[in-house]
Each structure stands twice: as C-alpha cells, then as structure tokens.
N, C-alpha and C positions, 0 to 999 in steps of 0.2 A: 349465558353471560358472554362466552367467547364469540358466539355468532353476533351478538349485539355490538361488540367492539369492532369486528372486522367486516361484517356484512353477510348477507344471505347469497345463496346461489341464484342464478337467473330463473325467474318463473317462466316455465315453458321454453327455456332456452334450447336452441338446437345443437349447441356444442356438447361434446361428450362431458360427462359429469366430472371426470378428472381434470379436464381443461378448465371447467368453470371454477373448481376449487383452487386450481393454480392461480387463476386470474384474481380471485378474491384475496388469496394470501399474498401474491405479488404486490397488489395494490396497497394492502395494509403495511407491507414492508417499506414500499417506496414513500408512503405517506407518514412513515414513522409511527403508525399506530402500534405496530409491533417493533419493539426496541431491539437494538443489537444485543446479542447474547441472551435474549428472552427465550425461555423454553416454551415449545408448543405443547398442547395437551397430547396425551398418548393417542396413538392411531385409533384405538378402540373408542375413545371418547369422541374423537372427531367424526368417526363413522356414525355413532349414535346421534350426535348433534345435527349432522347434516342428512341423516337417514340415507346413507349410502354404504356400500360395502367397504370392508377394510382393504380389499384389493384395490379398489378405486382410490382410497386415501393414500395407500402406499405408492401407487403410480403417480399421483399428483405430487407427492413429496419428493419422489425420486427425480422428477423433472426439475424441481427447484433446487435440489442438491446439486444436480449436474450444472445448473446455471450459477452455482456458488452463492445463492441467496439463503440457503439453509445448510447447516452442517449437522452431521450425526456424531454423537459421542457414545462410544460403547458403554453400555450399562447406565447411561444417564438420559438418553432420549434425543430429540431433535430440537435444534436451536436456530434462531436467526443468526446468520453470519455477521460477524463484526467487521465489516469492510470499512475502509478509510477512503475518503475522497481527497485528492490532492488537486488544488486549483493551480493551473499553469499561469494564471493571470497575475499572480503575486510571487515575489521573491521571499521565500521563508525557509527556515531550516526544518529538519524533521522534528526536532524538539518543539519548536513553535507550532508546527502543524498539530502535533498530538495534544499539546496543552490547550490549543484553541478548540479542540473537539472534546475536551473533558476527559482525555485519556492520559494515562501515566506513561511518559516515554522512558525508555531504558536502553542501555547499550552493553554489549559484551565485547571487550577488546580482543581481536585476533592477533594484531601486531601493530606496533608503531616503531618506525625506524627512520634513520637518516641515511641518505645515499646520493649518488650522482644521478642526474636526470637521464631518463631513457630517451631514445629518439622520438617515440610517440609523445612523451611528456614534454620534451623540448619544443616540439612543434605546437602542441596545444597551449603551452604556457609562454611561448615566445622567449625561451631561454637558450643560451649558448651551450654547446657541448661541455660536459663536466660540471655544470652548475649544480650546487647543492640543493636538495629538496628534502622535505619531510613527507613521509607516507604513513597514512592511517587506514587500517582495515578493521572494521567492526561489524557486528550484527546489531541491527536496530530492532527494538521491541516496542510494543504498545500493550499495556496492561498484561505484561508477561508473555504475549504472543509474538513470535518472530515475524517480522515484517519485511526486512530487506537486508542484503549484504552490501555494505558501502565501502568503496575503495577510493580514498581521496589523496591527492598529491598537491602540496603547497610549497611555493618557493621559500627557501629558508628565511629570507628577509621579511616575510610577511608575519612571522610569529616570533615571540621572544625566546621560545625554547620548544623542544620536542614535547615537553610535559605541560605546555600551556593549554592544550585542548582537554577539556573535561567533558561535560555532557554535550556541549554545543560547539562545533567548529566555528560557526559564524560569530558567536560571542567571543571566542578567543581571537578571531581576526580583528576585532575592534574597528578602527578606522579603515582597515583594508577589506572590510566586509563587502561582498559584491553588491553593486547598485544596478548592475545590468548582467544578464546571463544569456547564454546561447545554449539551448538544450536540443538533444537529439534522442528520440524515443524509438525503440525497435522491439519487436516481439522475439523472445528467445526461449529455448528449453534449458532448464537448469542443468549444469554439469553435475555429475555425481558428487564431487567434493563440495560444491556450493550447496546442493540439496541437503547433504549431510549436516552442514553447518546450521541450516535453517530448520532441520527436522521435518523435511517434506520428501515426497517421493522423487526419486531420480527422474530426470527428463520432464518434471512438472512444468507447466507453462509459466512464463514470467515476463517481466518488462525490464529492459535495460535502458537506463537513463544516463546519457553522457552529458555532463554539464561543464561548461567553462564559465567561470564567474569573473567579472571585471570590477575592480575597485573604482572609486570616484576619480582617481588620477589617471585612469585608463589602463593600468597594469592588470594583467591576468593574475588573480589571487588564488584561484583554485581550479583544479582539473579533477573531476569526480566521476566515477562510474558506479552506479548503484543498480542492484538487481532486486527488483520488487516482486513479491509473490503475486501471481496473477489471481489467486483466489481470495486475496485480502485487501487489494488496493485498486481503486478506480482513479483515473486521471480525467479531469474535466477542464474545459476552457470555455470562456464566453467570447463569441465572435460578433462582429457587427460590420455592416457595409461601410466602405470608405465614403466620407463626405464628398458631395459633388459640387 
C-alpha cells in the first residue's frame, strides 16, 4: 500500500539504493502525497516493502532528516516535517499566513512595553529623538510548534493603546496597516537566549527578517525583526523578467 502511494525504486537504476529511496520519499513530500506531520512506516516495514536492508533505509532517512524534510520523535517514529512556506510576493501577517495554510496560529507574549525610540528605531521609523514607541516581543506558534521570535516596534500614534494588539499586529493597526514593505533577509545562528525561548538547540540555523512597513499615507508604521527557525520555515518568491 505504501509503495503504491509514493512509488517504486528505479528498475535497474545505477544510483545507490539509499539515494533511490531518498528520491522517492522526497518526491512524495514535495508533491504532498505525504502530508506534513504524517508518520512513515517503521524502518523494518520499509526495508521489507522495498526489499532492501534496514541499514539502507536508515541511511536514506538520515539524509532526509539532515535536509529537514523528515523529523524523528523519540519513542514515536519518523514524521514528515511540518514546514511552512512564506511567500514574499504578498504582504500578510503571521496569523494570516497560518490560517491560509490550515494551521492554528498562536503567540506567547515575552513582553510589551512603552518607551522612547532607540537610535536604530528612530532611523528605521523616521522618528525624532525621544519619540514614544510601543514594543512587542512574542514567540509565534503554528499548531503548538514554535516558529519564530518576533520583536516589533510601532510609533505610539499608530495604535490606540499598548493593549490594542491581540493575535495580530496588522489587525490592530487598522488603517495604518502596511500597504508597502521593505524587507531584508539574512542567515543567522540563534543566540542561546533566543534558542531557549523557541525550545531549539543553541546556535541552530535561522533566518532574520527585518521589515519596515509603510502605511497608505507614507508613514512608517512598523519596524519588526523576526527570527524564524531554519528547520520549519521556507521563504519563496515568484520572479519574472521586466517587460521590454
């Protein structure tokens, strides 16, 4: 039954058997034949189904785990990794992204505070020294899994109060919601304190997204730094050639 779903190994293929099995499983994951969080059969069953050794199966699965396409859960088995794709071509909040993918968004507040703008924030937001701002720091979740650490700064005049932000910052911004954003993406290693918040290994790979959002009237309404888990998030964009 499993082979019928995802496909057979190459007949007479020259590639090593573990690579053939990797290709079959990778293709099934990319085609969504195997769904996120779906459990794979035990290694023994895969070995019997494909008439290969358990050592070969383990080597194939190890490669897909290293590629973050599969995850192992102690005492439970091997599962398809529940990765999320973020499309850079649209302006959307984390909450909207998760709901659009049928996942349940969640947040855990680390802090929310009011203070004076820092030099970095003043430059990003176009504010003068001493201007009041709201700062929001929280852990973002999808189906209970930590996904990102988000640090947002908003000019005081963009929100009615510090407590106006619930599940979605963009919803709270209302008419000041960004209609244009400038984003900068860079690869990072998580600092120990950030890794502890997300429940991942220190120095795990991640992606830092720095975002400046501009409201319809041209004002900068948000300056956000988000640190996404590299093993759970993919960023995609669609490009085209310029018209001639």
